N, C-alpha and C positions, 0 to 999 in steps of 0.2 A: 070798242078798240075806244071812243071821245069817252065814255065811262073811267075806263082805264086809267087816259090822260088826267083824267081831272081831280079823279084819287092819288093819284099820285103827286098833283099838284097841292093838295089840302094836307098831305102828311110832309110835304116839305113847308107849310108855313107850318104848320102844329110844333116841326124841329126849331123852325125859327123862336115862336112864341116861343119856347123851350126859356131860352134867354132870359125872357123878362120874368112869368108869370108860371112856375110850374102847374098851377089846376087849369088855368086856362091852358095850358099844354094837353095836357089829363084830357081834356073834354074835348078838343079837336084830333085830337089822335082817335081817340072811342070812337069819337063821331067819324073821321073818314077811314077809319077801319073797319065799322059796319058799311059803310058807303064800295070801298071796293070788295069786300070781300062778305057780304053779306048775303047774297043772291044763291042758289042750286046752279049748281055744276060748275061753279067757280073751284080751280086749283089751286091749292093754298099749300102753305106751309111752313114750317114753326123751327127756329134753331134751337136747342138744347145743348144744357152744359150739361161734360158727361165728365167727372172729375173737378179736377181745378183747371185742368188749358184744353180740352178736348172736346170742340163743339160736334154735333152731330144736327142733318137733319130729316123730318119724318114731314112726309107731303101727303097732302090727302085730296080731298073733293067733297067740298060742300055741301049736301043735301034737303036741309032742314033748316031753318029759321023762323025761330019761335019766340019772338019777342026782342029782350038783350043779346041770347045765346045764340047761334050757329052748330048744328050735326054736321061734323067730319069726318067721312069714311077713309078710315086710313088707308093707302095705296101704297106706298113706301115707308116700313118701321123706320127704317134708318139703320148704320149698321149695328149699334146696340141696343138690349133692352129698356124702354122705360118705360116705367108705371107715376101716374103723372094723380094727384087724388086718386089712390087707390083704384084705378084705373090701366089694365096693360095695353099699351101700345104693339099690337100685331096686326098683319095685313089683314083688314074686310072689318077691324072691330070701328065702332062707331062710338065720339065721344063729343061731349058736347061741350064746350069754353065761350067765351068770350073772344067774340072778332078779333080787338086788337091784341090777342096771341100769336096772331099768326096773319099773314102777310103773301100777297096773289105769288104764286112759282111764273116766274119768264121762260 
């Protein structure tokens, strides 16, 4: 729980820093994302744009971490079919992505 609270605090700091320096904000955000979701067993969510205005949520679990990438096993692929970088998101699929693309599920 302490780790999750610290991760959210770093995400808040990265949002504040974005007003001053985009490059610093990006580095802080990536570092906070790795701290928040870069552990096996963490439930993560990702919001995806569908069309122009619709948004859909994909849910998964981090199952492995290698370097700057995480492997996420999709638990709930959302209401619409999604294919990102040629990989279809369906229940049980494992996708390798950057931690900054995901957020901890509440």
